[in-house]
N, C-alpha and C positions, 0 to 999 in steps of 0.2 A: 892733765891727761890729754893725750893726743887722740883726736877724733879719727876714726878709720876713714880712709879715703873712700869717697863715693864713686870714684871712677871705676867703671866696669872694664875689666881686662878681657880682650878678645883673644881667642887662640890664634897662634901664628899661622900664617898661610902656608899650606903644604904645597911646595913647588914640585916635589918629585912626582906625586900622583898626576898633577896636571901635565907634566912632561910625558908621563907614561900614556895618559889619555890622548895626548896629541899624537903620539906615535901610533896609537890604535886607530886614530882617524885616518892615518895614511892607508891602512889596510881595510878599515871598516868606516867609511865616511859617516859622520853623525853619531859615532859611538860616545864621544864625550858629552854631547848634548843630551843623549838618551840617559847617560849615567847621572847627570846633574838633575834631570827631570825626575828620575826615580827617587833621588835623595830628597828632593823637595816634597814629593808626594808622601814619602815615608815620614817626613818630619811633621806632617799634619798641620802645617801653618797656612794651608790654602783653603779656600772655600770649596764647596761641593761642585759648583760649576767649573771652577778652575781644574778640579780633579778630572772631570770628564774631558775637558779640552786637552789637558795634557795626555790623557789616555789615548784619545783619538789621534793626537799628533804623534804619539809614540808608535801607534799601530801603522800610521802612514809612513813613518820613517823605516819601520822594520819590515813592512809588507814586501818590498822588492827582494829582501834577503830571505824571507820565508818562502817565496815562490822559487827562488834560486835553490834553496835547500830542498824543496819538494822535487824540483826537476832533477837535482843531483841524485836524490834517493831513488827516484823512479828509474833514472838512467842506469844506476849502478846495481840496484837490487831487485829489479822487476824485468819481466820479458813481455812484449806485446806483439800480437799478430793483428794485422789490419785486414778488413774485408770490405771490398767495394760493393755498393748496392746493385751494380750491374752484373755481378757475378752470381752464379747459382749457389755458391756457398752461403751467400746472404740469406737465401730462402731456407737453406738447411738449418742455420742458426736460429732464425726467427721461429720456425716450426718447433724446434726443440724448446725454446724459451716459452712459447705459447702452450705447449703440451704440459709443461710443469707449473703452469699458473703464474709464471714470473713476468708476464707481459704487463702487469699492473704494478710491478715493483718500482719502476721509475716514477719520479714525481711528474715528469713530462712525458706525454705519449701522443701518438698520432693515430687517428681512426680512419679506417678504410672499409668499404663494403667488401665483405668476405667473398673471395672467388669460390665458385662451386668446384668441389674436388670429385672428379669422376661422375658418379651417378647419385650424388646426394639429393635427398628430397628437398626441393625448393619451396614446398608448401608449408603454410603455417608459420611457426616462429622462425624457422630456418630461412624464410624468404627475406632477402636483403639483410642477412645477418651482418653485424658489424664486427670488425676485427681490430683489436688494439695492439699496438707494438710500441716499445720504448722509442723516445724521440728526443734528440738533442739533450742528453743528460747521461747519468751513470748510476749504477747500483752494484752492489756486491752480492754474489750468490755462491752457494756451495756445490761443488761437483766432486763426488766421491769424498776424498779426504782433504781436498784443497779448496781454498777460497779464490774465486775469480772475480775480476771487475769487468762489467759490461758497460761500454761507453759508445754513444753515437754523437757524431758531429757533422758539420757541413764543410766539405772540402772544395776548394776551387779547382774546377776542371775546365780549362779553356776560358770561355766567356760565361760559364754557368756554374752553379753549385750543385754538388751531388752529395748524398748522404754517405758517410763512411762509418763503419762499425769497427770497434777494436775490442779485443779480449786480452786482459792483462793478468799475469800470475806473479807470485813472489818467486824470486830466484833468477839466476842468470840464464837458465836453460828454458826454452819455450816448450819443452816436452809435455808439460801439463796442459798447455793450451792446445797443442797438436792432438793429444789424446782426446780432449773434449771435442775438437772439430771432427775427428774421425768418428766419434760416437754420434755426432749430429748427422754425418753423412750416412752411416749405416742405418740409422733410424729413418732417415729420409728415403733411402732406397727401399727399405722394407715396407714403408707405408705406400710407396708408389709402385710396388711390384704389380705386374700385369696391367700397368697403365702406361699411357703415352704422354709425355710432357711436350707441350707445344711452345716454342719460343718465336717471337716476332721481333723484327728489328725496330729499335727506337733510335733513329739517326744512325750512329755507327756502333751501337751496342745492342746486345741481345737481351730481351726482357721476357720472362715467363708469363704467358697469358692464359694458359689452361692446362689442366691435367685431366685426360679423358681415359675411359676404359679402352683397353686394346680391342680393336675392331676385328672380329673373326673374318677370315678370308671368304667364308661362305656367304657373307652379306654383301659382297661386291658383285655387281651384275656384270659379268664378263665371261667369255667362253672358258671352260675349265682348262682346256689345253693351254691357253694364254696365261692363265693364272699359275698353273703348276710349273710351266716353263720359266716364268719370271721368278717365282720363289726359289727354284733350283739355282738359277743364275745368281741371284742375290746371296743365297746361302753359300755358294762356292766362293763368292767374292770376300765374304767376311770370315771365311775359314782361315785358321792360323797357317795352314800349309800354303794357302794362296798368298798370304802376306809374305811368307818366307820366300816363295818363288819370285815375287816381284822384287824383293830386296836383293836377292843373289844376282839378279840380272839387271839391276839398276833401272828398272822400269817404274815410272811413277805409279804409286798405289792409289789410283783413283778410278772411279767409274761414273759414267753419265748415262741417264736413261731419259728418253723423251716420250711423254704421253700425249697423244694428239687425237683430236676428234671433236664432234659437236658438243656444245654445252650440255651439262646434265647427264653425261654418260658415265660418270664415276671415276674421273681421273684423280680428284683429291681423295676420294674414299679409298681407292687402291693404295695411295701413298700412306694413308694412316694405317691401313691394314698391314702393309709391309713393315712399317715401323713397329707395330704391335707384335708382329710375328717374331721379330728378331730382338725385341726389347730395346729399341733405339729411340732416341728423342728426335723430334722434328724441328728444324730451324727454317722458318719461312720468311722470305724477304720480298718486299714489293720493289721491283727493279725501277719502276717509274718514279720512286720517291727518294732515290739516292744518287750520288755522283760517284765518280771513279774512286776517289779516296775513301769515301764511306764504305763502298762495296769491298775494297781491298781490306779495310780494317775489320769488317764483318767476317770475311773469310779467314783472316788470320786468328780470330778469336774462337774459331770452331773447335770443339773437343775432338779427340782422335777418331772416334767412331760415332757417326751420326748420319742423319739424312738431311740434306739441304733441299728445300722445296721452293722452287721459283715458279709461282703460278702465273698463267697468262703472260708468258715471256714475250709474246708478240705485242703486248701493250706498250713496250718501250720502242720508240721509233728507231733507236740505234740497232735493233735486231733485224730490221727489215732488209730485204734484198737490196744490193747496191748495184742496180743496173746502170748502164752508161747514161741513160736518159732519165733515171729516176730522181725524184726530189731528194731522196735520202743521200744520193751520191754527191750532190752539190751543196747540200745544206751545211753551214758551218757548225762545228761542235759547240754545244752549250755546256759551259762550265758547271752549271747547276744540275745537269742530268748526266746519266751514265752514257758512256760511248761504247761502241762495239769493241774497240781495243781494250777498254777497261774491263769489260765483261770477260773477254778471252784471257786476259792476264789474271783475273781473279780465279777463273776456272782451272787453268793449268800453267800459270806463271811460276817463276822461280820461288816466290814466297807462298805459293798456294799450299793449303793444308792437305796432307795425305790421309788416307783411311776413311774419307767421307764418300757417301753416295749422293750424287747430284741427280735430282729429278726435276725436270722442267715440264710444264704443261702448256699446251697451246690449243686454241680453237682453229687456228689458221696456219697450218704447217707450211703452206706455199709462201707465206709472207716472210719466213725466216731466212736469214742470210745463210748461204751454204757453209761459210766458215764457222758458224755457230754450231752446226749440227753435223760436222764432218766426223768420220771415224777417228777415234782417239779422244774426242771430246764427248761425243754421244756414241756409246757402244751398243745401244739397243733402242729400238723404237717399238712402241706398243700402240696399236691403233684401237680406238674406241668407236663403236658404231651405234647407230640407232637400233632399236629393238627389232629382232626378227622373232620367229616362233620360239626358238630355244631361249632367248633372253626374256621374252614375255612370260614364258613358263617359270623361269627363275624368279622373276619379280613376284608373280602370284604365289609361289611356294614360300618366298621370304615373308610375305605378309600373313599367310594363313597356316603355315605349318607350326606346330608347337616346338619351341626350342628343345635342345637335347637335355637340358638340365631340369625341365619340367617333369614332375613325378606324375605318372599315370599308369593304369594297368596295361599289361602287354597287349591284350586283345583289342581294347578300345583304342590304344595308340596306333596299332597297325591298321585298324579299320578307318580311323580318321585320316591317317596318312595316305591310304589308298584312295579315299574320296577326294582329298585335296589334289592328288596327282591327276585324277581323272578330270576334275574341274579345271585344273591348270591347262590341260591340253585343249579343252573346249574354249577356254578364255583366250589362249594364244591364237586359235584359229579365227577369232573374231577381230583381231587387231591387224591392220595392214602392215606389211613388212617395211621397215626402214622409213617410217613416217614419224615416230615418236621416240623421245629419249627415255631411258629408264626412269629418270626423275619425274617425267610427266606421267608415266604409267603408275608409278608409286604414289604420286600425289592423288591420282584418281582412286586408288585402292584403299588408302588409309581410312577414309570415312566409312568404308564398308568392312573394316577389319574384323567385326563380329558377325558378319553375314556374308560368307563367300558366295552363296547363291544369288544374292541381290547384286553383287558386283558383276556376276556373269550376265544377269538380265539387263543391266544398264550400260554395259561396255560398248555395245554397238552404237547406241545413241550418243554416248560421250565422244566416241571416235569420230563420228560424222560431224558433230557440232564443232569439235576442236579443229578438224581439218578445214571446215568451211571458214572458220576464223583466220586460220593461217593463210588460206588462199586469198581472202579479202585483204588481209594486211599486206600480202605480197604484191597484189595488183593495185592497191590504193595509192593515191598521189601523195607525194612528199611536199614539203614546204615550197619547193620550187616548181611544183606542178608536174614533176616527172615521176612516173611510177617506178617502183623498185625493179620490176622486170625490164623496163627500158633502160634503167641505170646499169643493170647488169650487162646488157649488150654494149652499152657505151664504154664500159670499163675494159673491153677487149679481154674478157676472161680473167680479170684480176681476182674475182671471187667465183667460185664454182656455183652454177645455178642450182645444183642439187643441194648445196648447203644452205643457200638463201631460202629455200622452201621451208627449212626447219629453224631458221634464225628468228626466234620470237622475242 
C-alpha cells in the first residue's frame, strides 16, 4: 500500500489580484500594503501587539486620505462664513452664543473680565464678573431647524495672529448662516437700543471698548442756543433729503465740527450726547499713536453713518501751525507718526468714507494749522467757555433737580423745583465769572448732592481757596526757575494769558 504523501500543497499564487492592486497603487499609493495588512490581521496569526502596530500603521497610511475626503466633503456639501475678531459682527455672534448658554459648549474657552454694559450694577457678585467664550475649537449647535458648526481659529494677519470665527452649515447655499447672522444683528441692536457704543482704535483696527447709556442733551453744560443750533445742524446733515442733495450735486457727503475751549468744559460730553440723540456709534482715535497708513486704514473701515471723535487734536505736532520760522515747518516727517498731509487725506481724500460726522476737540485752537480747520473740512466751530452765571445755574440744577422719570406728587415736585431754582441763582451769584470750568464746579457740588443748602454755604470758601491755589501755581517757579507768568511773556503770545490762569 502506498503511503500518502506528507508534502503539503500550497495554493497557487494569484497573480491577477496583485496586478490589480499594483494598478490601485498608481491612484491610491499604499493600497496594496493596506490590503495585505488587513488580510494578515483577519487571518489571526499575529500577536496582540502586532495587531496594534498594524492598526496604527494602517491609520497612519490612511489619515492623509481621510483628511482629503473630509476637505472634499466640506468644500462640496457645506457653506462657511468667516468673521474677523476686529469686526463688530464678532461681538454680535458672541453675545448671541452667550445668551443661549452655548459659551461653555466648546471644550476650549477663553476667559475675560466682563465689560460693563450701560449702567449695570458693579457691586457684589457682578463686580469683576468673568465672561467665557469659545476659543480655538469647534462645536455644533442648533438654530431653528438647522445644525450649525461654530469654529474659532488663529489666522495670520501680517506679523501677528488674530482670532477668526467661522459658522458652517450643510448645503451649498450660505442662506442658513446669513439668516443666523441677521438674527444675531437684530438681537444685538435691540439690546443696545438707547445706548451708545464706543469704539477705540487698536493700531489700524476698531475695537469696541464700551456701551454706555445715551446721554441726554440737558446734562451738557452749554448755552441752550448753542446746543439747539448744533442739534438742528447735525439733524439736517443726517436727513435723507440732505444726502440726496449732496449726491445729485456730486458734493462729498461729509461734515466736520470743531469743539474748542479750556479743559473740563464739556467737549467730550457733548459728543456723546449728539451720538445718543441720533442713535450713532462713536469711533474715537488717538492721533498721536498712529501713522498715515494706520489712519487711512481706520477711516476706510468706518461704517456709513457714525461719529468720528478725534480728541485733543493739538496733541499731534503735525497739526500745529506751519509758520515760516516755526519748528514744525522745518522738522522732517516721522514715519512712525501721522503727518498733516496724512490727516487731510484721511479727512477728505479720494478714499475717505462718506456719511460720517467728524468731531475734533482742542484746548488750543490757535495751535492748529489753518489747512486743518479751513471751511470744507470744518463746517462749524463750537466754543466752550468757563462758567458764567447762566452755566453755574445749569450745573447746580443738574445736581439737585430730580430727573423727569422720578415719580413724585405734583405739588411737592413743583415746590422742590422752585426751591432749587432759587438756590441756583444764589449759588451762581457767589461764583466769579469765567474762573472755573463746569467740571470743577460739578466736582465741588457732588459731595453735597443730598444737601443743596450746605453747598450754598460753602461755595464762597471753596472758590476763594481754589483761586488762591491757581494763582500760586501760575506764579510759582518751574524747574528752570522761571515763573509761568514770565514764560508767557517770553513766548510772545503763543498761549493766551487768560487761558493759562485756568490751566491746572
